[in-house]
SELUMVO-615423 format. One record per residue (C-alpha): residue number from 1; residue in three letters; x, y, z. Coordinates in nm, 3 decimals. Example, Ala and Ser with C-alpha at 12.3 -4.5 7.8 and 13.67 -1.06 7.14 Angstrom:
BEGIN
BAPA     k     r        px        py        pz
BAPA     1   Ala     1.230    -0.450     0.780
BAPA     2   Ser     1.367    -0.106     0.714
***
This chain:
BEGIN
BAPA     k     r        px        py        pz
BAPA     1   Met    -1.684     3.376    -5.777
BAPA     2   Phe    -1.578     3.314    -5.431
BAPA     3   Trp    -1.393     2.985    -5.536
BAPA     4   Ala    -1.250     3.116    -5.842
BAPA     5   Gly    -1.121     3.426    -5.656
BAPA     6   Trp    -0.964     3.233    -5.373
BAPA     7   Ile    -0.800     2.973    -5.594
BAPA     8   Gly    -0.695     3.225    -5.873
BAPA     9   Phe    -0.543     3.478    -5.609
BAPA    10   Gly    -0.375     3.195    -5.434
BAPA    11   Leu    -0.181     3.060    -5.733
BAPA    12   Val    -0.070     3.432    -5.796
BAPA    13   Leu     0.053     3.443    -5.435
BAPA    14   Ala     0.219     3.085    -5.491
BAPA    15   Ala     0.396     3.224    -5.809
BAPA    16   Ile     0.540     3.503    -5.627
BAPA    17   Leu     0.666     3.315    -5.339
BAPA    18   Asn     0.800     3.048    -5.578
BAPA    19   Ala     0.993     3.276    -5.782
BAPA    20   His     1.385     3.250    -5.768
BAPA    21   Pro     1.495     3.253    -5.495
BAPA    22   Gly     1.198     3.126    -5.326
BAPA    23   Met     0.982     2.862    -5.145
BAPA    24   Pro     0.946     2.521    -5.256
BAPA    25   Val     0.662     2.477    -5.506
BAPA    26   Val     0.443     2.264    -5.282
BAPA    27   Asn     0.488     2.501    -4.982
BAPA    28   Ala     0.430     2.810    -5.181
BAPA    29   Leu     0.099     2.663    -5.307
BAPA    30   Tyr    -0.024     2.572    -4.966
BAPA    31   Phe     0.089     2.900    -4.814
BAPA    32   Gly    -0.038     3.108    -5.111
BAPA    33   Ile    -0.384     2.942    -5.116
BAPA    34   Gly    -0.403     2.970    -4.738
BAPA    35   Ile    -0.354     3.333    -4.706
BAPA    36   Ser    -0.550     3.376    -5.021
BAPA    37   Gly    -0.841     3.263    -4.802
BAPA    38   Ile    -0.783     3.518    -4.547
BAPA    39   Ala    -0.767     3.777    -4.831
BAPA    40   Gln    -1.128     3.686    -4.918
BAPA    41   Leu    -1.245     3.857    -4.611
BAPA    42   Ser    -1.107     4.187    -4.693
BAPA    43   Ala    -1.188     4.167    -5.071
BAPA    44   Trp    -1.556     4.084    -4.997
BAPA    45   Ser    -1.571     4.361    -4.766
BAPA    46   Ala    -1.530     4.589    -5.062
BAPA    47   Ala    -1.907     4.519    -5.139
BAPA    48   Tyr    -1.994     4.737    -4.817
BAPA    49   Ser    -1.772     5.002    -4.958
BAPA    50   Cys    -1.939     4.995    -5.283
BAPA    51   Arg    -2.280     5.023    -5.154
BAPA    52   Thr    -2.175     5.321    -4.934
BAPA    53   Ala    -2.020     5.504    -5.215
BAPA    54   Pro    -2.245     5.442    -5.525
BAPA    55   Leu    -2.069     5.542    -5.861
BAPA    56   Ser    -2.356     5.771    -5.972
BAPA    57   Lys    -2.383     5.981    -5.642
BAPA    58   Thr    -2.027     5.989    -5.520
BAPA    59   Pro    -1.760     6.244    -5.653
BAPA    60   Val    -1.465     6.084    -5.807
BAPA    61   Trp    -1.216     6.216    -5.549
BAPA    62   Arg    -1.417     6.050    -5.279
BAPA    63   Leu    -1.440     5.728    -5.474
BAPA    64   Ala    -1.070     5.716    -5.509
BAPA    65   Leu    -0.994     5.830    -5.157
BAPA    66   Thr    -1.245     5.561    -5.000
BAPA    67   His    -1.141     5.264    -5.197
BAPA    68   Leu    -0.751     5.328    -5.183
BAPA    69   Ala    -0.770     5.386    -4.817
BAPA    70   Ala    -0.970     5.089    -4.764
BAPA    71   Ala    -0.729     4.895    -4.980
BAPA    72   Ala    -0.417     5.016    -4.795
BAPA    73   Leu    -0.546     4.956    -4.453
BAPA    74   Leu    -0.695     4.606    -4.512
BAPA    75   Thr    -0.394     4.492    -4.711
BAPA    76   Phe    -0.155     4.618    -4.484
BAPA    77   Ala    -0.334     4.414    -4.186
BAPA    78   Trp    -0.365     4.126    -4.415
BAPA    79   Val     0.014     4.115    -4.501
BAPA    80   Lys     0.105     4.174    -4.120
BAPA    81   Leu    -0.118     3.847    -4.052
BAPA    82   Ser     0.052     3.661    -4.325
BAPA    83   Val     0.399     3.735    -4.203
BAPA    84   Phe     0.284     3.633    -3.848
BAPA    85   Leu     0.158     3.288    -3.983
BAPA    86   Ala     0.480     3.246    -4.179
BAPA    87   His     0.687     3.295    -3.839
BAPA    88   Val     0.445     3.046    -3.665
BAPA    89   Met     0.471     2.786    -3.932
BAPA    90   Glu     0.847     2.811    -3.949
BAPA    91   Asp     0.873     2.751    -3.565
BAPA    92   Thr     0.611     2.469    -3.528
BAPA    93   Ala     0.595     2.284    -3.863
BAPA    94   Pro     0.881     2.070    -3.999
BAPA    95   Gly     0.963     2.140    -4.349
BAPA    96   Trp     0.857     2.508    -4.338
BAPA    97   Arg     1.222     2.631    -4.233
BAPA    98   Gly     1.302     2.959    -4.410
BAPA    99   Thr     0.935     3.058    -4.480
BAPA   100   Tyr     0.946     3.355    -4.257
BAPA   101   Glu     1.249     3.490    -4.464
BAPA   102   Tyr     1.079     3.407    -4.813
BAPA   103   Val     0.761     3.600    -4.716
BAPA   104   Thr     0.927     3.901    -4.568
BAPA   105   Phe     1.158     3.910    -4.894
BAPA   106   Arg     0.854     3.922    -5.092
BAPA   107   Met     0.652     4.154    -4.872
BAPA   108   Gly     0.643     4.427    -5.131
BAPA   109   Leu     0.515     4.220    -5.402
BAPA   110   Ile     0.250     4.052    -5.183
BAPA   111   Phe     0.122     4.402    -5.068
BAPA   112   Gly     0.092     4.512    -5.423
BAPA   113   Ala    -0.082     4.215    -5.530
BAPA   114   Gly    -0.322     4.252    -5.237
BAPA   115   Ile    -0.388     4.631    -5.326
BAPA   116   Phe    -0.457     4.504    -5.686
BAPA   117   Tyr    -0.687     4.227    -5.580
BAPA   118   Tyr    -0.902     4.447    -5.359
BAPA   119   Leu    -0.937     4.700    -5.603
BAPA   120   Leu    -1.021     4.448    -5.864
BAPA   121   Ser    -1.308     4.319    -5.627
BAPA   122   Val    -1.428     4.690    -5.596
BAPA   123   Ala    -1.471     4.701    -5.992
BAPA   124   Ile    -1.636     4.361    -5.971
BAPA   125   Asn    -1.881     4.473    -5.703
BAPA   126   Tyr    -1.964     4.787    -5.890
BAPA   127   Ala    -2.025     4.582    -6.194
BAPA   128   Leu    -2.271     4.354    -6.025
BAPA   129   Ile    -2.446     4.653    -5.855
BAPA   130   Ala    -2.493     4.795    -6.219
BAPA   131   Gln    -2.628     4.462    -6.345
BAPA   132   Lys    -2.867     4.437    -6.051
BAPA   133   Glu    -2.993     4.785    -6.109
BAPA   134   Ser    -3.027     4.738    -6.484
BAPA   135   Gln    -3.221     4.400    -6.403
BAPA   136   Lys    -3.462     4.587    -6.181
BAPA   137   Ala    -3.494     4.868    -6.420
BAPA   138   Gln    -3.607     4.638    -6.677
BAPA   139   Glu    -3.835     4.431    -6.435
BAPA   140   Leu    -3.993     4.765    -6.362
BAPA   141   Val    -4.043     4.843    -6.727
BAPA   142   Val    -4.192     4.513    -6.792
BAPA   143   Glu    -4.425     4.522    -6.485
BAPA   144   Ser    -4.527     4.874    -6.603
BAPA   145   Arg    -4.622     4.745    -6.946
BAPA   146   Met    -4.808     4.442    -6.784
BAPA   147   Arg    -5.014     4.671    -6.567
BAPA   148   Ala    -5.093     4.909    -6.855
BAPA   149   Arg    -5.199     4.615    -7.050
BAPA   150   Glu    -5.412     4.478    -6.776
BAPA   151   Ala    -5.577     4.827    -6.727
BAPA   152   Glu    -5.652     4.840    -7.097
BAPA   153   Leu    -5.779     4.469    -7.088
BAPA   154   Ser    -6.012     4.557    -6.806
BAPA   155   Ala    -6.144     4.888    -6.980
BAPA   156   Leu    -6.195     4.684    -7.302
BAPA   157   Lys    -6.374     4.395    -7.126
BAPA   158   Ala    -6.590     4.661    -6.949
BAPA   159   Gln    -6.728     4.792    -7.272
BAPA   160   Ile    -6.862     4.465    -7.378
BAPA   161   Asn    -7.144     4.393    -7.140
BAPA   162   Pro    -7.310     4.731    -7.167
BAPA   163   His    -7.295     4.728    -7.537
BAPA   164   Phe    -7.451     4.385    -7.533
BAPA   165   Leu    -7.697     4.487    -7.279
BAPA   166   Tyr    -7.785     4.797    -7.492
BAPA   167   Asn    -7.869     4.572    -7.801
BAPA   168   Ser    -8.064     4.311    -7.591
BAPA   169   Leu    -8.288     4.563    -7.407
BAPA   170   Asn    -8.355     4.719    -7.763
BAPA   171   Ser    -8.467     4.388    -7.876
BAPA   172   Ile    -8.681     4.313    -7.581
BAPA   173   Ser    -8.854     4.653    -7.622
BAPA   174   Ala    -8.922     4.573    -7.987
BAPA   175   Leu    -9.082     4.235    -7.885
BAPA   176   Thr    -9.291     4.368    -7.594
BAPA   177   Ser    -9.546     4.513    -7.841
BAPA   178   Ile    -9.531     4.243    -8.089
BAPA   179   Asp    -9.496     3.917    -7.866
BAPA   180   Pro    -9.498     3.974    -7.482
BAPA   181   Ala    -9.438     3.621    -7.428
BAPA   182   Lys    -9.116     3.610    -7.617
BAPA   183   Ala    -9.017     3.932    -7.444
BAPA   184   Arg    -9.035     3.763    -7.118
BAPA   185   Glu    -8.855     3.460    -7.237
BAPA   186   Met    -8.586     3.672    -7.367
BAPA   187   Cys    -8.554     3.883    -7.015
BAPA   188   Val    -8.512     3.548    -6.848
BAPA   189   Ser    -8.223     3.426    -7.094
BAPA   190   Leu    -8.071     3.761    -7.052
BAPA   191   Ala    -8.080     3.721    -6.679
BAPA   192   Asp    -7.902     3.369    -6.707
BAPA   193   Phe    -7.623     3.519    -6.942
BAPA   194   Met    -7.565     3.806    -6.716
BAPA   195   Arg    -7.540     3.587    -6.412
BAPA   196   Met    -7.279     3.365    -6.599
BAPA   197   Thr    -7.064     3.665    -6.678
BAPA   198   Leu    -7.103     3.823    -6.337
BAPA   199   Gly    -6.805     3.584    -6.177
BAPA   200   Met    -6.580     3.678    -6.475
BAPA   201   Gly    -6.483     4.004    -6.368
BAPA   202   Gln    -6.179     3.852    -6.185
BAPA   203   Lys    -6.076     3.617    -6.457
BAPA   204   Gly    -5.818     3.706    -6.697
BAPA   205   Met    -5.842     3.405    -6.901
BAPA   206   Ile    -6.094     3.104    -6.933
BAPA   207   Pro    -6.106     2.778    -7.149
BAPA   208   Leu    -6.269     2.794    -7.469
BAPA   209   Gly    -6.522     2.537    -7.336
BAPA   210   Glu    -6.639     2.786    -7.085
BAPA   211   Glu    -6.645     3.048    -7.361
BAPA   212   Leu    -6.878     2.810    -7.577
BAPA   213   Arg    -7.123     2.768    -7.270
BAPA   214   Leu    -7.139     3.147    -7.272
BAPA   215   Leu    -7.218     3.164    -7.641
BAPA   216   Glu    -7.486     2.916    -7.604
BAPA   217   Lys    -7.663     3.137    -7.340
BAPA   218   Tyr    -7.610     3.437    -7.595
BAPA   219   Cys    -7.750     3.247    -7.885
BAPA   220   Ala    -8.044     3.124    -7.667
BAPA   221   Ile    -8.140     3.499    -7.616
BAPA   222   Glu    -8.101     3.567    -8.000
BAPA   223   Lys    -8.308     3.245    -8.096
BAPA   224   Val    -8.588     3.389    -7.890
BAPA   225   Arg    -8.594     3.677    -8.148
BAPA   226   Phe    -8.494     3.519    -8.455
BAPA   227   Gly    -8.638     3.144    -8.397
BAPA   228   Glu    -8.544     2.934    -8.707
BAPA   229   Arg    -8.415     3.230    -8.896
BAPA   230   Leu    -8.087     3.176    -8.696
BAPA   231   Val    -7.892     2.861    -8.775
BAPA   232   Leu    -7.584     2.790    -8.552
BAPA   233   Gln    -7.291     2.540    -8.666
BAPA   234   Glu    -6.983     2.455    -8.447
BAPA   235   Glu    -6.663     2.279    -8.574
BAPA   236   Val    -6.452     2.274    -8.247
BAPA   237   Glu    -6.179     2.019    -8.176
BAPA   238   Glu    -6.185     1.860    -7.838
BAPA   239   Ala    -5.810     1.955    -7.785
BAPA   240   Ala    -5.915     2.320    -7.862
BAPA   241   Lys    -6.179     2.346    -7.576
BAPA   242   Lys    -5.893     2.336    -7.301
BAPA   243   Cys    -5.708     2.647    -7.465
BAPA   244   Leu    -5.738     2.948    -7.264
BAPA   245   Leu    -5.864     3.305    -7.412
BAPA   246   Pro    -5.966     3.632    -7.281
BAPA   247   Pro    -6.338     3.607    -7.163
BAPA   248   Leu    -6.621     3.715    -7.392
BAPA   249   Leu    -6.365     3.735    -7.676
BAPA   250   Leu    -6.608     3.575    -7.917
BAPA   251   Gln    -6.927     3.719    -7.819
BAPA   252   Pro    -6.898     4.070    -7.987
BAPA   253   Leu    -6.811     3.862    -8.317
BAPA   254   Phe    -7.139     3.653    -8.278
BAPA   255   Glu    -7.327     3.996    -8.220
BAPA   256   Asn    -7.187     4.150    -8.510
BAPA   257   Ala    -7.293     3.833    -8.715
BAPA   258   Val    -7.648     3.856    -8.593
BAPA   259   Val    -7.678     4.244    -8.632
BAPA   260   His    -7.491     4.294    -8.943
BAPA   261   Gly    -7.567     3.957    -9.102
BAPA   262   Val    -7.873     3.754    -8.994
BAPA   263   Ala    -8.090     4.064    -8.916
BAPA   264   Gln    -8.037     4.213    -9.230
BAPA   265   Met    -8.151     3.910    -9.426
BAPA   266   Pro    -8.551     3.838    -9.431
BAPA   267   Glu    -8.480     3.461    -9.481
BAPA   268   Gly    -8.245     3.472    -9.187
BAPA   269   Gly    -7.885     3.320    -9.211
BAPA   270   Trp    -7.617     3.119    -9.048
BAPA   271   Ile    -7.334     3.164    -8.793
BAPA   272   Arg    -7.030     2.901    -8.805
BAPA   273   Leu    -6.756     2.849    -8.539
BAPA   274   Lys    -6.443     2.671    -8.606
BAPA   275   Ala    -6.170     2.610    -8.351
BAPA   276   Val    -5.829     2.437    -8.437
BAPA   277   Arg    -5.534     2.367    -8.214
BAPA   278   Ala    -5.184     2.282    -8.407
BAPA   279   Asp    -4.839     2.375    -8.364
BAPA   280   Gly    -4.872     2.548    -8.025
BAPA   281   Arg    -5.113     2.800    -8.189
BAPA   282   Met    -5.497     2.850    -8.154
BAPA   283   Ser    -5.695     2.946    -8.443
BAPA   284   Leu    -6.057     3.050    -8.436
BAPA   285   Thr    -6.264     3.140    -8.740
BAPA   286   Val    -6.622     3.307    -8.714
BAPA   287   Glu    -6.821     3.295    -9.032
BAPA   288   Asn    -7.174     3.427    -9.119
BAPA   289   Ser    -7.396     3.466    -9.413
BAPA   290   Trp    -7.471     3.832    -9.528
BAPA   291   Asp    -7.627     4.020    -9.801
BAPA   292   Pro    -7.400     4.289    -9.955
BAPA   293   Glu    -7.671     4.459   -10.091
BAPA   294   Ala    -7.859     4.504    -9.758
BAPA   295   Gly    -7.787     4.819    -9.565
BAPA   296   Ser    -7.576     4.786    -9.281
BAPA   297   Ser    -7.660     4.903    -8.920
BAPA   298   Arg    -7.477     5.183    -8.786
BAPA   299   Arg    -7.172     5.065    -8.573
BAPA   300   Asn    -7.057     5.226    -8.265
BAPA   301   Gly    -6.678     5.097    -8.281
BAPA   302   Val    -6.712     4.830    -8.016
BAPA   303   Gly    -6.747     4.466    -8.180
BAPA   304   Leu    -6.452     4.378    -8.415
BAPA   305   Lys    -6.204     4.663    -8.319
BAPA   306   Asn    -6.267     4.573    -7.954
BAPA   307   Val    -6.150     4.197    -8.011
BAPA   308   Gln    -5.862     4.309    -8.198
BAPA   309   Arg    -5.741     4.560    -7.916
BAPA   310   Arg    -5.778     4.280    -7.657
BAPA   311   Leu    -5.591     4.040    -7.869
BAPA   312   Glu    -5.300     4.299    -7.910
BAPA   313   Ala    -5.318     4.387    -7.530
BAPA   314   Arg    -5.281     4.036    -7.425
BAPA   315   Tyr    -5.060     3.867    -7.682
BAPA   316   Gly    -4.873     4.170    -7.868
BAPA   317   Asp    -4.734     4.071    -8.212
BAPA   318   Ala    -4.806     3.712    -8.150
BAPA   319   Ala    -5.169     3.729    -8.233
BAPA   320   Gln    -5.326     3.811    -8.555
BAPA   321   Leu    -5.678     3.889    -8.660
BAPA   322   Gln    -5.813     3.923    -9.029
BAPA   323   Ala    -6.150     4.016    -9.146
BAPA   324   Ser    -6.285     3.941    -9.501
BAPA   325   Ala    -6.601     3.929    -9.687
BAPA   326   Asp    -6.627     3.706   -10.012
BAPA   327   Glu    -6.954     3.573   -10.201
BAPA   328   Gly    -7.213     3.646    -9.920
BAPA   329   Val    -6.978     3.523    -9.653
BAPA   330   Phe    -6.832     3.745    -9.386
BAPA   331   Arg    -6.507     3.562    -9.207
BAPA   332   Val    -6.303     3.679    -8.906
BAPA   333   Thr    -6.005     3.446    -8.832
BAPA   334   Met    -5.778     3.512    -8.534
BAPA   335   Ala    -5.473     3.310    -8.430
BAPA   336   Phe    -5.299     3.352    -8.102
BAPA   337   Pro    -5.040     3.100    -7.872
BAPA   338   Ala    -5.214     2.814    -7.736
BAPA   339   Glu    -5.215     2.818    -7.353
BAPA   340   Glu    -5.374     2.572    -7.112
BAPA   341   Glu    -5.466     2.623    -6.747
BAPA   342   Val    -5.200     2.475    -6.507
BAPA   343   Ala    -5.325     2.205    -6.306
BAPA   344   Lys    -5.276     2.267    -5.931
***
C-alpha cells in the first residue's frame, strides 16, 4: 500500500505538472514522484488521527473538523516544501529551468490533490481499523467457542471414570462373596487401569494405539468376572493406530457391550473392534453379540450419549455416529477426521 500510494500519487502529480503548458514529461515524473514521497509522511500520519478519533465514538462534526484541519495544515506545509524544492532545483540543477514557475502556476491543483490524497488515506485507515476490529471480534468468538467446547469435553470426560468405577466396584462387591480371589485380582487390575488413566487428565487427544492399551486393561478387569464367556476380537489397521482421538472414547462403548450384551447372555458373547483409516477419515466400529429377548439393564445416560456428545464437541459436523441392532448384533460406527500427532 505504501509503494502503490507513493507511485500512484506521484503519477497524478506528474500529470498535473505536465499539463499544457507544463513541465517536460521526464522532469514532471521525477519531481512528481519525489514530492509524492514526502506526501507519504503526512498521509501516513492520518493513522494517528484515525486512532484518536474512532468512528464509533466521535461525533460527525468533530471527525470533519479534525481531518479537514489536519489535511489543510499538512498539505499547506507539503506544498510550501514542494515550492521550496522547485526553487532550489531551478537554481542548482541544469535542465530544470522554469521548474519554480511550473509549480507555482499549478499550486492550486497540487494543493487540492494533496487534500484529496490525505482524506483518501483517512478513509483507508478507517477501513483497515474496521477490518482489524472485525477480525479481532471473530477471533474472540472462535476462542469463546473453543473454550466452551474444551469445558464441555472436560465435563464429559470427567463423567467416564466415576461411572466405570461405580460399575467395577459393584462387580467386585458381587465377587467378594462368590470368589474372593477373583475379587482381589479385579482390584489389582482396576488399580492398574486407574493408574494409566491418571496422567490423561491433561491430554486432549491420544493415539488409537494408546487407547487400545487402555482397553486391554479394561478388558482384563472384565475377564476376571466373565472368564471364557467374554471373547474379544480386533481388526485394527496399523495406519489407524497413529490416529488421534479423545481419551477413553471407546471404553464406554466396550462397557455398554459388556453390561447390555455379554452380561445378559448365559453363554456369554463377543466384542469386536474395527479401525480403518482412509481418505483422511478415521472409522471405528464396535460390535457385540446381544440377545434382543433378554432384559436390558437400566441405563443412566452416560455410555453412548457421552461418546456422541464428545465427538460433537471435538469435531462438530465433521463427525458422525450411528448405532444399530440387527440379527443379534449391536453395532456402533463412528467416523471423524484423521489426525496425527505432529513430530517435534
